[in-house]
N, C-alpha and C positions, 0 to 999 in steps of 0.2 A: 760732703757727700761724695762716695766713690762713684766713678761714671764709665758707662761703657765706652764713650767717647771722651779721648783725654779732655712802712705805710706811713706816710705821716698823718696827724690827725689834727683836725680843725678846719674849718673852711678854705683857708688859703693852702693849708698842706692837701688838702685833697684835690684842690684846683689844680695845683703843681703836679700832683700825682698823675691827674688826668693828663695833663698838658705832656708830661714826660712819656705817658703811654704813647700818645699819638706821634710824639717825636721820634721817639726810639723804636717804635714799632710799626710806623706810617707805612713803610714797604708793603707790609703786612696786610694792612686793611683794606687799600684800593686793589690789590691783588685779589684779594679773598672777595671783596665785593663783585669785582667784575668776573670772577669765576661763577659765583652765584646766581647773578643775572643770567648767565647762559649767554654770551654773544655767541654768533654762528662759529667764530673760529675756536671757542671752548667747549661747542658741544660735542659731548662724547660719543663716540661712534666705534665700538669693538672691531668692526669688519673693515676700518679704514686702514690702508696699508701706509705706514709711517717710514718704511724703508725696506729696499731688497737688496741682498746679497748672494752672489753667485746663483742667481736666479731663483731665490727663495724670499717670499714676502714675510714681513715682519709687521703684524697687526695693532694696532691701538689696544686692543683686547689683550694681547700677549704682553705688551710693555705694561698696561696698568696693573696687570696680574702679577708681575716680576717685580713691580714699584708699590706693592699693595702697602706695606707698613710704612713706607716713605709717605704716600698719598694720606695714608691715616694721619700721619702726624701732622702734616700741613693742615689737614681739615681741623684737628684738635686744636692747633695752634690759631687759626682763624677763629675759631668758637671762643676761645679762651681770652683773646684780644678783645674782641667785640663785648664780652661778659665784664671784662676787666673794666673797661672804658665807662659802659653803662652803669655799672656798681660804683665806680669813683663818683661819676656825673650824678646818680640819684643822692648820695651821699652829701655831695656839696650842695644840692638843692635842697634838701631837707634841712641842713645846718643854716644855709641863708635863710631860710624861712624863720627857723627856730629863734636865730639871732635878732631879726627884724622883729618879731613879737617881743622878746625880752627888753630889745632896747627900748621900744615903743612903751612897756610896761615900765620901764625904769626912768623914762623923760631924756634918755641920752642916746648919741649917735651909735650906729653899728660899731664903728671903729673904736670908738671909745670903751663901748661894752668889752670887745675883744681884748683891749690892752689891758684894762683894769682886771679882767677876770682871768687872763692866762697869765700875768706877771709873775715869774718865777723867782725865788730867792737867791740870791746873788751867792756864788760858790765861795766860801772862805778857803785860807792856805790850810786849816786843818783840815777840809774834805779832800783837797789835792794831796796832802801827807797820806790820808788814809787810803786813797786810791792808789798811790803809788806804792806804797808799803805792800798793800794787797796784791798788786799785780807785777812787783818788780820782777819775778822770774821769767814773764815775756817783755818785759822791756830789754831791747839789745843793750849789752853790756858797755858798747861804745858811747852810749847816751846818758848823760849826767841829768839827775833829777831836775836841775834848772834849764837843761835843753828842753825836756819833755812836760814841764809844768804847765805851760801855756797851752798846750794841746790838751793836757788833761783836763783844765779848767774850762776850755771851749767843749769839750765832750760832754762833762759833766752838766754845764750849763744848759746845753742842749737837751740832754736827758731829763733835767728839771722843767724846762719849758714843754717838753712832750708831756710830760706827766699832768702838769698843769692845764694843758690844753685837752687831755683825756679825760679829767675829772670835770672840767667847764662843760663839754659837750655831752659827757655822761649825764650830768645832772640835768641838763636841757631835754636829753632824750626823754628821760622820767618824768619830768614836769610836763611836757608836751605831748607826751606818749607816742614818741615816733617809734613806727613798727614797718621794719625795711623787708620788704616782700620778694624780691627778685631772688630767684631759685639759683643755688649753686650749679655748677656745671657738673653732670654725673655721669660716669662711665661704668658700663657693665662688665664685671668683673666676677669669674666663677668662684664660689665658696665652698660648694659641697663637695664631699669625698677627699679634702685634704685634712690635714692636722689641725685641731682646732682645740679651744678652751672657751667653755661658756656655751648656754643654752641654744639651739636651733632656731627659738621661739624669740631670742635676744633683739630688742628693738634696733640695735645698733649693730653692724657687723663690720669688724676691722679685717681686710684683707692685707697681709704685710707681705711685702717681695724682699728677699733678704739675702744676704750671702755671710756665712759663718766666719770668714777670714776677714770680712770687711771692718776696720775699726769703729766706724760710724756707726755699723749695725749693733756693735757690742754697747755703745754708747745710749741707743734708743732702748736697749732691753730693761734698763730700770724705769724709763719712762713708761714703756706699756706695762710693767708690772705696777706701777701707781695707777694707770687706768683701771686695769683689773680689780686691784684693792678697791678704789672709790666707787665704782659704779656695779660691781658684783655681777647678778645675773642679767643686768642690762645691756651688757656688752659680750658679743662674741668675737674672740681673736682667731683669725685662720692664717696660717703660715705657708707661703708658697717660696719654691725655690727660684734664686736668681744668683749662681755664682758667676762671678766675673773672671774673663779670661787673665786678668791681670792677677790674680790671687793663685797661685800654683796649687793650694791645697784645697781651694774652695769647693771643686767637683767632687772630690772623695768624701770631703765633709758633708756635703748636700747627701750624698750616697747614704754614708754613716746615720744620718738623720733618719732617711726613709728604712734603712734596715733597722734600725731602732724601733719606727714605727710599727714594723710587721710584728714584733714582738710586745706591742703596746706600750712603750717606754721612749715615745718621740719626744715629749717635753723634758723628760731627766737628761736625754742626750743633748738636746737643743741646750739647756742651762750649762751643762759641762763644756761645751765647746765654746759659748762664748765667754763662758769664766776662764779659758785657759785657750786664747787664741795661738798660743805659741806651740801647742802641741795637737795639731791638726794633720800632721802626717801619718799614713795608715798605722803606724804602730803605736802611734799615740791615740789614734781612734779606737783601736783595738783593747788597748788598755782601759780607755774610757768604759768601753762596753761592758769589760768585766767589772769594772767599778760600780756599775749601776745596776749589775745583776742579769746581764743578758745571757743567752745560750751563746757561748763564745764559738763554738764550732758553726751555728747556724749564721751568726753574725758575720764571721771572717769569710765564709763562703759567699755571702751575700755582697759583702764588700768588694771582695777581688775578683767577683764576677759580673761587677757593673750592671746588677739586677735592675736597678732604678733608673738608669740612663736616659730612658725615652720619657719617663716621667718628668725627668728634670728639664729635658729640652722643651717638651710640653709647656711646663710651667714658664720657661723663658720666652717661648713664643707667643704665650698669654700676657706676659708682661709688658713685651715690647710692643703687641698690639695694643694693650691698653695706655702707652705713653711712657713706660718705664724706661728710662735710658741709664740709670746708675742706682745704687743702693745706699741707704734704705728706701724704700718708697710704700707709702701706705694709701688705701682707698677705704675712707671711713663713709660708709653708705653709698660707695662710690666717688665721693668727693676726694680728690688726689692730695695728698699731702706729699711734699717731696724733702727728703733728707731726715736727718737726725735732730728733728726740732723739739725744743722744750716741751714739757707734759701740757703745760698751758695751752700751747697752739692746737694739741689734740682735744682736749677738754672742751675747747672753744666749740670746736665742729661738733662733737658730741652732745653738747649742750643743745646746740643749734637743732640738731636732728633728733632729739628727745623731744623737742617743741615742735617739730615738723608736723604738720597735718598729715601727711603722707603716711608717717610712721613706718615706713619701710626701706630695705635697703635696694640699693642698686644692682648689689652683688645676685648675679644669676644662681639658682638652685642647682 
């Protein structure tokens, strides 16, 4: 993922995951808790003077206003840390109860049940050879096959172990009708008035913040296309601009997309730019405009005049306020998905949302 600034399955895996959250993020949890409980030192007072300089006071209200984005990020991180810990813990508790019931039904110990049911097949030399040949281009040329073979075997064994655990606990969840009810954290993100595909009545809205020069964003495009093809009118995709300063042509590309939108061809320009990220200089953008049948004179004047600069800035401000720090970033009914993730990661959230009793999007209209 391009940035603005430079799960294991199974009861034991989830326990380890929860432990790691506490250890890695433990600094946050006590700090958030102390802030939430509102001790006297942390109580907000906008009129309180925090500093004086040259006879002028600087109040807490002024400082908080200047640090709005950062404070929102801290609050979101606190909420996410707490949610992740609760989610991990509830899954661990559910799985412990399922294993206990299944072990009792089979007359074995819990440890024996887990060991027998999650045993993965051994990795053969043929498996290692196959993986090596398929991924040879990504292996440093200085390393021989004999050197990397043990690591490949270990990786594949762990992968098989994870698959076995996933299958085991999935079967238990179906048998014992496990139903997880902890709601995901949702962020309200405006979705109306921006380029979109799909009906406004769709039960799932995906708001994507993207950068046309970001290579990871272009990798996400086919995943989004698969989502649209799979779900049809059940999904609406909304595109918002987030051009990063590290990409010299991203700002003009965002302008080009909105200039094309003025003429009703946003998605045609969207596809052209992601399909040819090397051609995002102004002359390349103007050539693309001609290719998709835009009025060249109108488009060129729009692009050269920075007509949509304010809208692009508003999109970026909205993205940062929602927690976006890099591209691509998506909100599926307000549920944050970060980076160029596989399509399965997206469809998993969509499927959950389609079953969601609220049946609505956290995106504001």
